[in-house]
C-alpha positions in Angstrom: 52.3 244.8 64.5 55.1 244.1 62.1 57.6 244.8 64.9 55.9 242.3 67.1 56.1 239.7 64.5 59.8 240.2 64.1 60.3 239.8 67.8 58.3 236.7 67.7 60.3 235.3 64.8 63.6 236.1 66.7 62.4 234.2 69.7 61.4 231.2 67.6 64.8 231.2 65.9 66.6 231.4 69.2 64.5 228.5 70.5 65.4 226.4 67.5 69.1 227.2 68.0 68.9 226.1 71.6 67.1 222.9 70.7 69.7 222.2 68.0 72.6 222.7 70.5 70.9 220.3 73.0 70.5 217.6 70.3 74.2 218.0 69.3 75.2 217.7 73.0 73.1 214.6 73.4 74.6 213.0 70.3 78.2 213.8 71.5 77.3 212.4 74.9 76.1 209.2 73.4 79.2 209.0 71.2 81.4 209.4 74.3 79.5 206.7 76.2 79.9 204.4 73.2 83.6 205.1 73.2 83.9 204.4 76.9 81.9 201.2 76.5 84.2 200.1 73.8 87.2 200.8 75.9 85.7 198.9 78.8 84.8 195.9 76.5 88.3 196.0 75.1 89.8 196.1 78.6 87.6 193.1 79.6 88.2 191.0 76.5 91.7 192.2 75.5 95.1 190.4 76.2 95.6 192.2 79.5 92.0 192.7 80.5 89.9 191.3 83.3 89.8 187.8 81.8 93.6 187.7 81.8 93.7 188.9 85.4 91.2 186.2 86.4 93.4 183.6 84.7 96.5 184.9 86.5 94.6 184.9 89.8 93.7 181.3 89.3 97.4 180.5 88.7 98.4 182.4 91.8 95.8 180.5 93.9 97.2 177.1 92.6 100.8 178.2 93.5 99.6 179.2 97.0 98.0 175.7 97.4 101.3 174.1 96.4 103.2 176.2 98.8 100.8 175.3 101.6 101.2 171.6 100.8 105.0 171.9 100.9 104.8 173.6 104.4 102.5 170.8 105.7 104.8 168.1 104.1 107.9 169.6 105.7 106.2 169.8 109.1 105.2 166.1 108.9 108.7 165.2 107.8 110.1 166.9 110.9 107.6 165.1 113.2 108.5 161.7 111.7 112.2 162.4 112.0 111.8 163.4 115.7 109.7 160.3 116.4 112.4 158.2 114.8 115.0 159.6 117.2 116.3 162.4 114.9 116.6 166.1 115.6 113.9 167.2 113.1 116.3 168.0 110.3 115.6 164.7 108.4 119.1 163.4 109.0 119.8 159.7 108.5 121.6 158.1 111.6 123.3 155.8 109.1 125.1 158.8 107.5 126.8 160.7 110.4 129.0 162.6 108.0 126.0 164.5 106.7 123.3 164.5 109.4 121.1 166.8 107.4 120.9 164.4 104.5 117.8 162.2 104.4 119.0 159.2 102.4 115.7 157.3 102.8 113.8 160.1 101.0 116.3 162.5 99.4 113.8 164.3 97.2 111.2 164.7 100.0 108.4 163.5 97.9 106.1 162.5 100.8 102.4 162.9 100.1 100.8 164.0 103.5 97.6 162.3 102.5 99.3 159.0 101.7 102.3 158.6 104.0 104.7 155.7 103.0 104.3 152.3 104.6 106.8 151.7 107.5 109.9 149.8 106.3 109.8 146.1 107.2 113.2 144.5 108.0 114.3 141.8 105.7 113.3 138.3 106.7 116.0 136.2 108.3 117.4 133.7 105.8 117.2 130.1 106.6 114.6 127.3 107.0 112.3 126.8 110.0 113.9 124.4 112.5 110.5 123.2 113.7 109.6 122.2 110.1 112.6 119.8 109.8 113.9 118.8 113.2 112.9 115.4 114.7 113.4 114.2 118.3 117.0 113.0 118.6 118.4 115.3 116.0 121.5 117.3 116.9 121.6 121.1 117.2 124.5 123.5 117.8 123.3 125.8 120.5 125.8 128.4 121.8 125.7 129.2 125.5 126.9 132.6 126.7 129.8 132.2 129.1 128.7 133.0 132.7 129.9 132.1 136.2 127.2 131.5 138.8 127.0 130.1 142.3 124.4 127.8 143.9 124.1 128.6 147.6 123.9 126.2 150.6 120.4 127.5 151.2 119.4 126.1 147.8 121.3 122.8 147.8 121.5 121.7 151.5 125.2 121.3 150.8 128.0 123.8 150.6 128.0 126.6 148.0 128.9 125.5 144.5 130.3 127.6 141.7 130.1 126.7 138.0 130.8 128.3 134.6 128.5 127.8 131.6 131.5 128.0 129.3 132.6 124.6 130.5 130.1 122.9 128.2 130.7 123.2 124.5 128.9 120.0 123.4 126.0 119.6 121.1 122.3 119.5 122.0 119.5 117.2 120.8 115.8 117.7 120.1 113.7 116.5 123.0 110.2 117.8 121.9 108.9 119.3 118.7 105.1 119.5 118.9 102.3 121.9 119.5 102.0 121.0 123.2 105.6 121.5 124.2 107.0 123.7 121.4 110.6 123.1 120.3 112.8 121.9 123.3 116.4 120.7 123.1 118.5 118.9 125.7 122.2 119.0 126.3 123.6 115.8 124.7 125.8 115.4 127.8 126.4 116.5 131.4 127.0 120.3 131.6 129.0 120.4 134.9 132.2 119.5 133.1 132.9 116.6 135.4 132.2 118.4 138.7 128.7 117.0 139.3 126.1 118.9 141.3 125.4 118.2 145.0 122.0 118.1 146.8 121.8 116.9 150.4 119.4 116.4 153.3 115.9 117.7 153.9 116.8 121.2 152.5 118.2 119.6 149.3 115.1 117.4 148.9 112.5 120.2 149.5 114.3 122.6 147.2 115.4 120.0 144.6 113.1 120.9 141.7 113.5 124.7 142.1 117.3 124.5 142.7 117.9 122.3 139.6 115.8 124.5 137.4 117.6 127.6 138.7 120.9 126.0 137.9 119.8 125.3 134.3 118.3 128.7 133.7 121.9 130.0 133.5 122.2 128.2 130.2 119.6 130.3 128.4 120.9 132.3 125.4 118.2 135.0 124.9 119.0 135.3 121.2 117.5 131.9 120.6 115.8 130.7 123.8 113.0 131.7 126.1 113.7 129.5 129.2 115.8 126.7 130.6 115.0 123.8 133.1 116.5 120.6 134.3 115.4 117.4 132.6 112.9 115.5 134.6 110.9 118.5 135.7 107.4 118.9 134.3 107.8 120.1 130.7 104.6 122.1 130.9 104.8 123.2 134.6 108.5 123.1 135.5 108.1 124.4 139.0 106.7 121.0 140.1 104.2 120.2 142.9 104.0 122.0 146.2 101.7 119.5 147.9 102.9 118.4 151.4 103.8 114.8 152.3 101.2 112.8 154.2 102.4 109.5 155.7 100.2 106.6 156.7 102.5 105.5 159.6 102.5 107.2 163.0 106.2 108.0 162.9 105.7 109.9 159.7 103.0 112.3 161.0 105.5 114.7 162.6 106.7 115.5 159.0 103.3 116.0 157.5 103.7 119.8 157.3 107.4 119.8 156.9 108.2 117.9 153.6 106.9 118.0 150.1 105.5 114.8 148.8 107.0 112.8 145.9 105.8 112.8 142.4 106.3 111.0 139.1 106.6 114.0 136.8 110.0 112.8 135.5 108.2 110.2 133.5 107.3 112.6 130.8 110.9 113.6 129.9 112.2 110.1 130.5 109.8 108.6 128.1 110.4 111.4 125.6 114.2 110.6 125.7 113.3 107.0 125.0 111.3 108.0 121.9 114.0 110.4 120.5 115.3 107.8 118.1 115.9 109.7 114.9 119.7 109.6 115.2 120.0 106.7 117.6 117.5 103.8 117.8 118.1 103.5 121.5 117.0 107.1 122.2 119.0 109.8 124.1 118.9 108.6 127.7 122.3 107.1 128.0 125.3 109.4 128.4 127.6 107.0 130.2 127.2 109.0 133.4 124.4 109.3 136.1 122.4 112.6 136.0 119.6 114.2 138.0 116.0 114.2 137.0 114.2 117.2 138.7 111.5 115.1 140.3 111.0 114.1 144.0 110.7 110.5 145.0 109.6 109.0 148.3 110.0 105.4 149.4 107.9 104.5 152.5 107.7 101.4 154.7 106.8 100.6 158.3 110.6 100.7 159.2 111.8 103.9 157.4 110.9 106.5 154.8 113.4 107.8 152.3 113.1 111.2 150.6 115.1 111.7 147.5 115.4 112.8 143.9 115.2 110.6 140.8 118.2 110.1 138.6 119.2 108.0 135.6 122.4 105.9 136.1 125.0 105.2 133.4 123.2 102.0 132.4 119.9 103.9 131.8 118.1 102.7 134.9 115.8 105.0 136.7 116.6 105.2 140.4 115.2 106.7 143.5 118.1 108.4 145.2 117.6 109.1 148.9 118.8 112.4 150.3 117.2 112.1 153.7 115.9 109.2 155.7 113.5 108.9 158.7 113.6 105.8 160.8 110.5 104.5 162.6 112.5 105.1 165.8 112.5 108.8 165.0 116.2 108.9 163.9 117.0 111.0 160.8 120.0 111.0 158.5 121.2 112.1 155.1 122.6 109.7 152.5 125.9 111.0 151.1 126.2 108.3 148.5 123.1 109.5 146.6 123.8 113.3 146.6 125.8 114.2 143.5 125.2 113.5 139.8 125.5 115.3 136.5 123.0 117.8 135.1 121.3 117.8 131.7 119.7 121.1 130.7 116.5 121.5 128.7 116.1 124.7 126.6 112.9 125.9 125.1 113.7 127.7 121.8 111.9 130.7 120.5 109.0 130.2 118.1 110.0 130.5 114.5 113.7 129.9 115.1 115.6 129.0 111.9 118.5 127.0 110.8 121.1 128.0 108.2 122.4 124.5 107.4 123.0 121.0 108.7 121.2 117.7 108.5 120.7 117.0 112.2 123.4 114.4 112.5 126.2 114.6 115.1 128.7 115.5 112.3 126.3 117.9 110.6 124.1 119.4 113.4 121.5 122.1 112.7 123.0 125.6 112.9 120.7 128.2 114.5 120.4 131.6 113.0 118.9 134.8 114.6 
């Protein structure tokens, strides 16, 4: 009985030892976990822990964004350079010694979201000619030198060759208003003493187109848009194309063969009379007869004369006959009325400017580009 109790006591002691060891192991395990937790917390919150890594990652992300923007910017720069005629390297055509240098943007500080505004060329210095010029004022207008020929098919006479460089004189303002724009007229005859010939039925029918074609050679595209002969319609220089209709029997055979006359020269003729700013008598008289690009017809029971208007040296408007038809059916040209000088009318570009001058003959307005 006592033996049994000893055995029992041994077992109980063994059980208590085992429980004691288990408790110690548990305590040690908890301590180890606490230590690991401390290490983890230190690693998270320490100088080189997770927070620091997150901060570094944010910085790296920002650097990556900057690099991406630089790539996009460089790509856009290359596109702009190619569109501007470059080779994509950003070279400035104005610096051929260093084609890779972009002198317009050397530090490449282009914001792709806000590209720079295109460069605007500097405004041409000078004052507006339209704002100051008055009809009659003098202008220095330079004509490019050019040799041209008017054919027999145009004139009804032999072929005629001229050179625009023969005229170096001044020009005068004929119109300066909203309807006509700014138009100037040669202050003298431009044929340099040669005169211009028109003759016969061909010369009559083609007169307006031929004279305007002659004058178109005096256009300087730097300053002007068009040229025509004085006396043509200032709004519609090509003139009428309506056919002549006679009231007499002998005229009927020409009803579909000749262009009727007109009075379109009156617009320019009256404008020259009103151009009195530098001369109270206007600008009609040049001491020489000159063509007005406008057809005239004189008709009677005996004969009909087909001609072109002209202004004589005394400032008288005449009806010059180029071709006559008699009631008998006889036709003839009139050589005495076939050759006169030419005055050219030039329409200047809108916004043309002047660098200096007062508009007088000794101080004409000087045109600038």
